[in-house]
C-alpha positions as CSV (number, residue, x, y, z in Angstrom):
1,X,15.0,-43.2,37.9
2,X,11.4,-43.3,38.0
3,X,11.2,-40.4,40.3
4,X,13.4,-38.3,38.2
5,X,11.7,-39.1,35.2
6,X,8.4,-38.3,37.2
7,X,9.8,-34.5,37.9
8,X,11.2,-33.9,34.7
9,X,7.7,-34.6,33.2
10,X,6.2,-32.6,35.9
11,X,8.3,-29.5,35.3
12,X,7.5,-29.3,31.7
13,X,4.0,-29.6,31.9
14,X,4.1,-26.8,34.6
15,X,6.3,-24.8,32.1
16,X,3.6,-25.1,29.5
17,X,1.0,-24.0,31.9
18,X,2.9,-20.9,33.0
19,X,3.4,-20.5,29.2
20,X,-0.3,-20.5,28.5
21,X,-1.3,-18.7,31.5
22,X,1.3,-15.8,30.1
23,X,-0.4,-15.4,26.9
24,X,2.6,-17.2,25.0
25,X,1.3,-20.0,23.8
26,X,-1.9,-18.8,22.8
27,X,-1.6,-19.5,19.1
28,X,0.5,-19.1,15.9
29,X,2.1,-15.8,15.1
30,X,1.6,-14.2,11.6
31,X,4.9,-14.7,9.6
32,X,4.3,-12.6,6.5
33,X,7.1,-10.7,4.3
34,X,5.8,-7.2,6.4
35,X,6.4,-8.9,9.7
36,X,9.4,-6.3,10.2
37,X,6.9,-3.4,9.2
38,X,6.3,-1.2,12.0
39,X,3.9,1.5,10.2
40,X,1.4,0.4,8.2
41,X,-0.9,2.8,5.6
42,X,-4.3,0.8,5.5
43,X,-7.0,1.8,2.7
44,X,-10.6,0.0,3.6
45,X,-13.9,-0.1,1.2
46,X,-17.2,-1.4,1.4
47,X,-16.4,-3.7,-1.4
48,X,-14.8,-4.6,-4.6
49,X,-16.7,-2.2,-6.3
50,X,-16.6,0.8,-3.8
51,X,-14.5,3.9,-5.3
52,X,-14.6,5.4,-1.9
53,X,-12.8,4.4,1.1
54,X,-11.1,5.4,4.2
55,X,-6.9,5.6,5.0
56,X,-5.6,4.8,8.8
57,X,-2.1,4.8,9.8
58,X,-1.0,2.3,12.3
59,X,2.2,1.9,14.1
60,X,3.3,-1.5,16.0
61,X,3.7,-1.0,19.8
62,X,4.6,-4.4,21.5
63,X,3.2,-6.5,18.9
64,X,0.1,-4.7,18.3
65,X,-0.9,-2.2,15.8
66,X,-2.5,1.1,17.0
67,X,-4.0,3.7,15.0
68,X,-2.2,6.6,14.9
69,X,-3.7,10.4,13.9
70,X,-7.0,10.4,12.1
71,X,-8.4,8.4,9.7
72,X,-9.3,10.3,6.0
73,X,-11.6,10.1,3.5
74,X,-10.0,8.5,-0.3
75,X,-11.1,7.4,-3.3
76,X,-10.1,4.7,-5.5
77,X,-10.3,3.3,-9.1
78,X,-13.3,4.2,-11.2
79,X,-14.2,0.8,-11.1
80,X,-13.3,-0.1,-7.3
81,X,-10.3,-2.6,-6.7
82,X,-8.8,-5.8,-7.7
83,X,-6.3,-8.1,-6.3
84,X,-3.0,-6.8,-7.1
85,X,0.5,-8.3,-7.4
86,X,2.4,-7.2,-4.4
87,X,3.8,-9.0,-1.1
88,X,0.7,-11.0,-0.4
89,X,0.3,-14.5,-1.5
90,X,-1.9,-14.8,-4.3
91,X,-5.6,-14.3,-4.4
92,X,-7.1,-16.8,-6.8
93,X,-10.9,-15.2,-6.2
94,X,-12.6,-12.3,-7.0
95,X,-11.5,-9.5,-9.6
96,X,-7.6,-9.3,-10.9
97,X,-6.1,-6.0,-11.3
98,X,-5.3,-5.8,-15.3
99,X,-4.1,-2.8,-17.3
100,X,-6.5,0.1,-17.9
101,X,-9.3,-1.8,-15.8
102,X,-10.0,1.3,-13.5
103,X,-9.6,-0.8,-10.5
104,X,-6.9,-0.1,-7.7
105,X,-4.6,-2.9,-6.5
106,X,-6.0,-4.5,-3.7
107,X,-3.3,-6.6,-1.4
108,X,0.1,-5.4,0.3
109,X,2.6,-3.4,-1.3
110,X,6.2,-1.7,-0.4
111,X,5.8,1.8,-0.6
112,X,8.1,3.4,-3.3
113,X,9.5,6.9,-3.8
114,X,7.6,9.9,-2.7
115,X,7.4,12.7,-6.0
116,X,6.0,16.0,-6.6
117,X,6.1,19.2,-8.2
118,X,8.5,20.8,-5.8
119,X,12.1,20.3,-6.0
120,X,12.0,19.2,-2.0
121,X,9.2,18.1,0.2
122,X,8.7,17.7,4.4
123,X,9.3,14.1,4.5
124,X,12.1,11.7,5.5
125,X,10.9,9.1,3.1
126,X,12.8,9.6,-0.2
127,X,11.5,12.3,-2.7
128,X,12.0,13.1,-6.3
129,X,10.8,16.3,-7.3
130,X,9.4,15.7,-11.0
131,X,10.2,17.3,-14.4
132,X,9.0,17.9,-17.5
133,X,10.6,15.1,-19.3
134,X,9.7,12.5,-16.9
135,X,6.8,9.8,-17.7
136,X,5.5,6.9,-16.0
137,X,5.2,4.4,-18.6
138,X,1.9,2.7,-18.9
139,X,2.6,1.0,-22.4
140,X,2.0,-2.9,-22.1
141,X,4.6,-3.6,-24.7
142,X,7.3,-1.2,-23.9
143,X,10.3,-2.6,-22.0
144,X,10.0,0.5,-19.5
145,X,6.5,-0.6,-18.3
146,X,5.7,0.4,-15.1
147,X,8.7,2.5,-14.4
148,X,8.8,6.2,-13.9
149,X,11.9,7.5,-16.5
150,X,13.4,10.6,-18.0
151,X,12.8,11.4,-21.4
152,X,16.1,13.1,-21.7
153,X,17.6,10.0,-20.6
154,X,15.8,7.2,-22.2
155,X,14.4,9.0,-25.8
156,X,11.3,11.0,-26.5
157,X,10.6,7.8,-28.4
158,X,10.7,5.5,-25.2
159,X,7.6,7.8,-23.9
160,X,5.9,7.9,-26.8
161,X,2.3,6.6,-26.2
162,X,2.1,6.5,-22.3
163,X,-0.7,8.7,-20.6
164,X,1.5,9.4,-17.6
165,X,2.9,12.3,-17.7
166,X,4.5,13.2,-13.7
167,X,3.7,16.9,-14.1
168,X,0.5,16.9,-15.0
169,X,0.5,20.8,-14.7
170,X,2.5,20.9,-17.6
171,X,0.8,18.5,-19.7
172,X,-2.5,18.1,-18.5
173,X,-3.8,21.7,-18.4
174,X,-2.9,22.8,-15.0
175,X,-3.9,19.3,-13.2
176,X,-3.1,19.1,-9.3
177,X,-3.3,15.6,-8.4
178,X,0.7,14.6,-8.9
179,X,1.7,17.9,-6.9
180,X,2.7,15.3,-4.1
181,X,2.3,11.6,-4.0
182,X,4.0,8.4,-3.6
183,X,4.4,5.4,-5.4
184,X,2.1,2.1,-4.3
185,X,4.6,-0.9,-5.6
186,X,2.1,-3.1,-6.8
187,X,3.5,-5.3,-10.2
188,X,7.1,-4.9,-8.8
189,X,8.1,-7.6,-11.8
190,X,7.0,-5.5,-14.1
191,X,4.6,-7.9,-15.6
192,X,3.4,-6.6,-19.3
193,X,-0.6,-6.1,-18.6
194,X,-0.9,-6.5,-15.3
195,X,-1.3,-2.7,-14.4
196,X,0.8,-0.2,-14.0
197,X,1.6,3.1,-12.5
198,X,0.2,3.0,-9.1
199,X,0.7,5.6,-6.8
200,X,-0.9,7.2,-3.4
201,X,-1.7,11.4,-4.9
202,X,-4.0,14.7,-4.5
203,X,-7.9,14.3,-5.5
204,X,-8.5,17.1,-8.0
205,X,-12.1,17.3,-6.2
206,X,-13.5,15.2,-3.3
207,X,-15.4,12.1,-3.8
208,X,-13.9,11.7,-7.8
209,X,-12.4,8.7,-8.3
210,X,-9.1,7.6,-10.0
211,X,-8.0,5.5,-12.8
212,X,-6.5,3.0,-10.3
213,X,-4.4,4.7,-7.8
214,X,-5.7,5.9,-4.4
215,X,-6.5,9.7,-3.8
216,X,-6.9,12.0,-0.9
217,X,-7.0,15.7,0.4
218,X,-3.5,17.7,0.1
219,X,-3.3,18.2,3.9
220,X,-3.6,14.4,4.5
221,X,-1.2,13.5,1.9
222,X,1.3,15.8,3.7
223,X,0.5,14.8,7.0
224,X,1.2,11.3,5.7
225,X,4.3,12.1,4.3
226,X,5.5,13.8,7.3
227,X,4.9,10.4,9.1
228,X,6.9,7.7,7.0
229,X,9.5,6.8,8.8
230,X,12.0,4.8,6.9
231,X,13.7,3.3,9.9
232,X,10.1,1.9,10.5
233,X,9.6,0.0,7.3
234,X,6.3,0.9,6.6
235,X,3.6,-0.8,4.1
236,X,0.4,0.2,2.3
237,X,-2.5,-2.3,2.0
238,X,-5.8,-1.9,0.6
239,X,-8.8,-4.3,0.9
240,X,-12.5,-4.4,0.8
241,X,-13.8,-4.9,4.3
242,X,-14.9,-8.4,4.0
243,X,-11.4,-9.3,2.8
244,X,-10.0,-7.4,5.9
245,X,-12.3,-9.5,8.3
246,X,-11.1,-12.6,6.8
247,X,-7.5,-12.2,6.5
248,X,-6.6,-9.6,9.2
249,X,-5.4,-12.8,11.8
250,X,-3.6,-14.4,8.9
251,X,-1.8,-11.5,7.4
252,X,-1.1,-9.2,10.8
253,X,-3.0,-6.7,9.8
254,X,-5.6,-4.6,12.6
255,X,-8.9,-5.9,13.0
256,X,-11.7,-4.1,10.8
257,X,-12.8,-0.7,12.2
258,X,-16.6,-0.4,11.9
259,X,-18.1,2.4,9.4
260,X,-16.0,4.4,6.6
């Protein structure tokens, strides 16, 4: 009986040693709401107040994130960035995103519908062509806050006061910024005043900051939309460098890459 117990104990110890040598017991595996994501759009900035940064694309291979394509310069909010509301746990420190603060929301977010001025786009991602009657509601008191709506369906009174026409070329002097883009699903519960109408879109001029979105060159946006694959459940993340350094292991994100 004692010999049998010894043999079983020895076998368990040997198995544990073998597991450790194989790297299977090397540490806890991050479990996050985006654990099934196989594509990642990662934006990094120098700090909370930076208005420029870098966008990188990643694909998961064998459990590891590997960069895909070339990095591209981007701009964010005119006041930098602040913690948003998304898939990540709430972060009590540092600035918190509020309506009209000029900051881009930081964190990890689902990617919503792509949109643009044309009826179609070269992407497998869900896409909606915008019309002159489409608006995103940024009025905190509105029951339609943080939603894209069609005035023909909800009525002209429902979009009154919004500063976000989705056809900026028609309503804002030929503005190209919403010619092509996608929704970043910040504040999915549409909490009043927590920030609304957050997009990735085209920049009007290199280096020009936004009101709280992420902007980039048109060529980079077209390449990004052609790359997004709904089957791979991509997510969008935006973090200052020091926050990525602090959180990348726990949040299952790529390690920081030096320089923007």
